[in-house]
ZADREN-10385 format. One line per field, with one value per residue (C-alpha): residue in three letters; x, y, z; residue number from 1. Coordinates in nm, 2 decimals, padded with zeros to 4 digits. Example, Ala and Ser with C-alpha at 12.3 -4.5 7.8 and 13.67 -1.06 7.14 Angstrom:
<rs>
vexnu ala_ser
x 01.23_01.37
y -00.45_-00.11
z 00.78_00.71
lumkol 1_2
</rs>
This chain:
<rs>
vexnu met_lys_leu_asn_pro_gln_gly_thr_gln_phe_val_thr_leu_asp_asn_gly_tyr_his_leu_trp_thr_gln_thr_gln_gly_thr_gly_asp_ile_his_leu_met_thr_leu_his_gly_gly_pro_gly_gly_thr_asn_glu_val_phe_glu_asn_phe_ala_glu_glu_leu_ala_pro_tyr_gly_val_thr_val_thr_arg_tyr_asp_gln_leu_gly_ser_trp_phe_ser_asp_gln_pro_asp_phe_ser_asp_pro_asp_asn_arg_glu_lys_phe_leu_asn_ile_asp_tyr_tyr_val_asn_glu_val_glu_glu_val_arg_gln_lys_leu_gly_ile_asp_his_phe_tyr_leu_leu_gly_gln_ser_trp_gly_gly_val_leu_ala_ile_glu_tyr_ala_leu_lys_tyr_gly_glu_his_leu_asp_gly_leu_ile_leu_ser_ser_met_ile_asp_asn_leu_glu_glu_tyr_leu_val_asn_ile_asn_his_ile_arg_asp_thr_met_phe_thr_pro_glu_gln_val_ser_tyr_met_lys_gln_ile_glu_leu_ala_his_asp_phe_asp_asp_pro_ala_tyr_gln_gln_leu_val_ala_glu_leu_gly_glu_asn_tyr_leu_his_his_ala_ser_asp_pro_gln_pro_lys_his_leu_ile_ser_val_leu_gly_thr_pro_val_tyr_asn_tyr_phe_gln_gly_asp_asn_glu_phe_val_met_val_gly_ala_leu_lys_gly_trp_asp_arg_arg_gly_asp_ile_tyr_arg_ile_gln_thr_pro_thr_tyr_leu_thr_phe_gly_gly_his_glu_thr_met_pro_leu_asp_ala_ala_lys_arg_met_ala_val_thr_ile_pro_asn_ala_lys_leu_his_ile_thr_pro_asp_ala_gly_his_gly_gln_met_leu_asp_asn_pro_gln_asp_tyr_phe_arg_asn_leu_gly_glu_trp_leu_lys_glu_thr_ala_ser_his_lys
x -00.41_-00.78_-00.83_-01.05_-01.38_-01.39_-01.36_-01.26_-01.19_-00.95_-00.78_-00.64_-00.27_-00.21_-00.07_-00.41_-00.41_-00.62_-00.49_-00.71_-00.70_-00.93_-00.88_-01.03_-01.05_-01.09_-00.80_-00.52_-00.24_-00.21_-00.08_00.03_00.13_00.31_00.30_00.58_00.63_00.70_00.38_00.20_-00.08_-00.29_-00.43_-00.19_-00.27_-00.69_-00.70_-00.46_-00.72_-00.93_-00.59_-00.47_-00.79_-00.70_-00.43_-00.61_-00.42_-00.66_-00.51_-00.43_-00.36_-00.40_-00.22_00.03_00.04_00.05_-00.04_-00.38_-00.66_-00.56_-00.44_-00.20_-00.02_00.13_00.48_00.55_00.61_00.92_00.79_00.64_00.90_01.13_00.86_00.73_00.92_01.20_01.20_01.19_00.85_00.74_00.85_00.68_00.38_00.40_00.38_00.12_-00.10_-00.06_-00.18_-00.47_-00.60_-00.50_-00.25_00.02_00.22_00.19_00.37_00.48_00.48_00.66_00.73_00.97_00.96_00.74_01.05_01.24_01.01_00.96_01.35_01.34_01.07_01.20_01.49_01.33_00.98_01.07_00.88_00.60_00.67_00.59_00.72_00.91_00.82_01.01_00.86_01.11_01.32_01.69_01.89_02.06_02.00_02.36_02.33_01.97_02.10_02.42_02.09_01.86_02.14_02.28_01.93_01.94_02.26_02.14_01.74_01.86_02.12_02.41_02.25_01.98_02.12_02.29_02.02_01.84_02.16_02.14_01.79_01.86_02.12_01.88_01.64_01.39_01.22_00.83_01.02_00.80_01.09_01.26_00.91_00.86_01.17_01.12_00.76_00.95_01.10_00.80_00.63_00.95_01.09_00.83_00.54_00.68_00.33_00.06_-00.08_-00.19_-00.16_-00.48_-00.60_-00.73_-00.87_-00.55_-00.29_-00.25_00.08_00.22_00.49_00.60_00.66_00.82_01.03_01.14_01.27_01.30_01.38_01.21_01.22_01.34_01.67_01.74_01.78_01.89_01.62_01.64_01.68_01.95_02.26_02.02_02.20_02.15_02.39_02.57_02.22_02.07_02.21_02.03_01.67_01.55_01.21_01.15_01.21_01.07_01.26_01.05_01.17_01.07_01.27_01.28_01.30_01.44_01.60_01.92_01.92_02.24_02.19_01.82_02.07_02.34_02.06_01.89_02.23_02.28_01.94_01.98_01.64_01.51_01.41_01.42_01.21_01.21_00.86_00.94_00.78_00.75_00.90_00.87_00.49_00.53_00.21_00.04_00.21_00.24_-00.04_-00.10_00.30_00.37_00.00_00.07_00.45_00.38_00.09_00.25_00.55_00.29_00.11_00.44_00.60_00.23_00.26_00.54_00.46
y -01.81_-01.68_-01.34_-01.17_-01.10_-00.94_-00.55_-00.26_-00.18_00.04_-00.11_00.06_00.01_-00.03_00.37_00.48_00.57_00.39_00.25_00.13_-00.16_-00.34_-00.76_-00.89_-01.26_-01.58_-01.77_-01.94_-01.78_-01.47_-01.13_-00.83_-00.52_-00.22_00.07_00.32_00.69_00.70_00.86_00.74_00.53_00.18_00.26_00.13_-00.20_-00.11_-00.39_-00.71_-00.93_-00.88_-00.98_-01.25_-01.42_-01.69_-01.81_-01.79_-01.50_-01.29_-00.91_-00.69_-00.37_-00.10_00.32_00.38_00.60_00.98_00.82_00.98_00.69_00.59_00.91_01.15_01.28_01.65_01.59_01.91_01.79_01.68_01.37_01.21_01.32_01.12_00.83_00.77_00.84_00.58_00.24_00.09_00.21_00.14_-00.26_-00.29_-00.15_-00.42_-00.69_-00.47_-00.48_-00.88_-00.94_-00.74_-00.91_-01.21_-01.30_-01.57_-01.77_-01.50_-01.31_-00.94_-00.73_-00.38_-00.17_00.12_00.30_-00.04_-00.30_-00.12_-00.23_-00.60_-00.66_-00.48_-00.70_-01.04_-01.01_-00.95_-01.13_-01.41_-01.66_-01.51_-01.52_-01.79_-01.53_-01.16_-00.99_-00.65_-00.44_-00.21_-00.19_-00.27_-00.29_-00.01_00.39_00.41_00.25_00.39_00.79_00.69_00.58_00.85_01.12_00.89_00.92_01.36_01.34_01.13_01.26_01.64_01.90_02.02_02.33_02.15_01.96_02.25_02.51_02.22_02.21_02.56_02.53_02.27_02.46_02.77_02.55_02.69_02.37_02.53_02.70_02.64_02.53_02.32_02.17_02.05_01.90_01.66_01.57_01.47_01.24_01.06_01.09_00.87_00.67_00.65_00.56_00.49_00.43_00.76_00.87_00.53_00.67_00.69_01.05_01.28_01.64_01.71_01.60_01.27_01.24_01.29_01.55_01.52_01.17_01.15_01.54_01.36_01.02_01.10_01.49_01.72_01.53_01.20_01.38_01.55_01.27_01.44_01.26_01.00_00.70_00.85_00.62_00.28_-00.01_-00.38_-00.55_-00.73_-00.90_-00.96_-01.35_-01.39_-01.38_-01.75_-01.70_-01.74_-01.43_-01.31_-00.92_-00.78_-00.46_-00.26_-00.22_00.12_00.16_00.45_00.14_00.04_-00.32_-00.40_-00.42_-00.67_-00.92_-00.93_-00.91_-01.23_-01.42_-01.31_-01.41_-01.77_-01.84_-01.57_-01.50_-01.18_-01.09_-00.72_-00.64_-00.49_-00.16_-00.07_00.22_00.21_00.15_-00.18_-00.29_00.04_00.02_-00.31_-00.48_-00.80_-00.91_-00.78_-01.01_-01.30_-01.35_-01.25_-01.47_-01.80_-01.71_-01.72_-02.02_-02.25_-02.10_-02.17_-02.54_-02.62_-02.55
z 00.05_-00.16_-00.27_-00.18_-00.34_-00.76_-00.82_-00.64_-00.27_-00.07_00.15_00.53_00.60_00.96_00.89_00.83_00.51_00.21_-00.15_-00.43_-00.54_-00.80_-00.85_-01.17_-01.35_-01.21_-01.33_-01.08_-01.22_-00.94_-01.09_-00.96_-01.08_-00.97_-01.12_-01.23_-01.22_-00.99_-00.87_-01.18_-01.19_-01.22_-01.53_-01.78_-01.64_-01.71_-01.93_-01.82_-01.66_-02.01_-02.19_-02.00_-01.97_-02.21_-02.00_-01.65_-01.48_-01.21_-01.20_-00.87_-00.96_-00.69_-00.69_-00.47_-00.15_-00.27_-00.66_-00.75_-00.67_-00.34_-00.06_-00.06_00.19_00.27_00.15_00.20_00.55_00.63_00.89_00.57_00.35_00.57_00.68_00.27_00.02_00.04_-00.14_00.15_00.28_-00.08_-00.13_00.24_00.13_-00.17_00.14_00.34_-00.01_-00.02_00.33_00.32_00.03_00.16_-00.20_-00.15_-00.46_-00.70_-01.00_-00.96_-01.26_-01.22_-01.50_-01.47_-01.10_-01.05_-01.14_-00.87_-00.64_-00.77_-00.77_-00.40_-00.32_-00.49_-00.27_00.03_00.05_-00.24_-00.11_-00.15_-00.49_-00.79_-01.07_-01.12_-01.42_-01.45_-01.75_-01.86_-01.62_-01.53_-01.21_-01.15_-01.28_-01.38_-01.73_-01.78_-01.71_-01.98_-02.21_-02.19_-02.21_-02.54_-02.67_-02.63_-02.80_-03.10_-03.13_-03.14_-03.21_-03.07_-03.06_-02.89_-02.66_-02.52_-02.52_-02.26_-02.05_-02.00_-01.92_-01.68_-01.52_-01.48_-01.32_-01.57_-01.63_-01.77_-02.05_-02.38_-02.59_-02.36_-02.30_-02.65_-02.63_-02.35_-02.48_-02.85_-02.64_-02.49_-02.81_-02.94_-02.71_-02.42_-02.65_-02.98_-03.10_-03.20_-02.85_-02.68_-02.35_-02.15_-02.09_-01.85_-01.85_-01.61_-01.48_-01.23_-01.16_-00.84_-00.86_-00.48_-00.52_-00.90_-00.78_-00.49_-00.61_-01.03_-01.06_-01.32_-01.60_-01.74_-01.83_-01.53_-01.23_-00.93_-00.65_-00.42_-00.70_-00.84_-00.67_-00.73_-00.81_-00.74_-00.98_-00.76_-00.59_-00.82_-00.86_-00.55_-00.72_-00.77_-00.88_-01.25_-01.42_-01.71_-01.88_-02.12_-02.28_-02.57_-02.91_-02.87_-02.55_-02.29_-02.12_-02.23_-02.40_-02.31_-01.95_-02.05_-02.16_-01.89_-01.67_-01.84_-01.79_-01.40_-01.30_-01.27_-01.45_-01.66_-02.03_-02.17_-02.39_-02.67_-02.81_-03.11_-03.24_-02.90_-02.65_-02.25_-02.27_-02.44_-02.35_-02.47_-02.78_-02.91_-02.66_-02.90_-02.89_-02.53_-02.38_-02.62_-02.48_-02.14_-02.06_-02.27_-02.02_-01.73_-01.86_-01.87_-01.58_-01.39_-01.47_-01.36_-01.08
lumkol 1_2_3_4_5_6_7_8_9_10_11_12_13_14_15_16_17_18_19_20_21_22_23_24_25_26_27_28_29_30_31_32_33_34_35_36_37_38_39_40_41_42_43_44_45_46_47_48_49_50_51_52_53_54_55_56_57_58_59_60_61_62_63_64_65_66_67_68_69_70_71_72_73_74_75_76_77_78_79_80_81_82_83_84_85_86_87_88_89_90_91_92_93_94_95_96_97_98_99_100_101_102_103_104_105_106_107_108_109_110_111_112_113_114_115_116_117_118_119_120_121_122_123_124_125_126_127_128_129_130_131_132_133_134_135_136_137_138_139_140_141_142_143_144_145_146_147_148_149_150_151_152_153_154_155_156_157_158_159_160_161_162_163_164_165_166_167_168_169_170_171_172_173_174_175_176_177_178_179_180_181_182_183_184_185_186_187_188_189_190_191_192_193_194_195_196_197_198_199_200_201_202_203_204_205_206_207_208_209_210_211_212_213_214_215_216_217_218_219_220_221_222_223_224_225_226_227_228_229_230_231_232_233_234_235_236_237_238_239_240_241_242_243_244_245_246_247_248_249_250_251_252_253_254_255_256_257_258_259_260_261_262_263_264_265_266_267_268_269_270_271_272_273_274_275_276_277_278_279_280_281_282_283_284_285_286_287_288_289_290_291_292_293_294_295_296_297_298_299_300_301
</rs>
């Protein structure tokens, strides 16, 4: 199936909402990206087509429903929350975007929350995939929660940890001192390099989506994702799989190593000097290793 013309276009879903999409590149390897958050944006992938061009890769990226560049339903409406704020909806959304753009036999890359969707897509619609890339995402949230709280216990003093837990019990998440401590986590583990993130003058996070699935921040996971666990199913992923994690990561690397053994045809790469946002922290290593894996895997089709 041939990709639609290059450039930016809005896809109209069968439910009537519109999603922002962009396709760049002319290579024979088709890569679709799924952003994190939940409620993040595609912007972390802005330079993927340029960086992966030497490896013959065409890149399609889009903003999921509720994210900044796509339609944002009124999630204060309980009907909208029930209809759209669930994993099944977002997995089926990936499949509908694939169909609307005319993509088949492609590689799917999920970053963080996008990795949840990529795992679920591979289990449900794996026949369309040439390969799966999980970028900073493991197969369950239980091990993540243990790891992120271990990070907090080692980063901060006992007094600071106690203070944060008190704030969380009181749901006083706007407390300035608490916000500063949470920001330190981001500066050290979410993005390990010096301020590499795309910047806006206002927040572009799809906060209703993030709060529903995640909670109030990375430490307080009380949302719908909390019990998500595919440890017992990932052995069924038959497509070639590339696991890439930062060496200074919020996700537990022991879980990544287990996944590399459990998934039948998987390769694990650890990006040095990088946190959760590897492609921003150490792009040279990230893109070289991803590009070489894509090229090598495509040559064996």
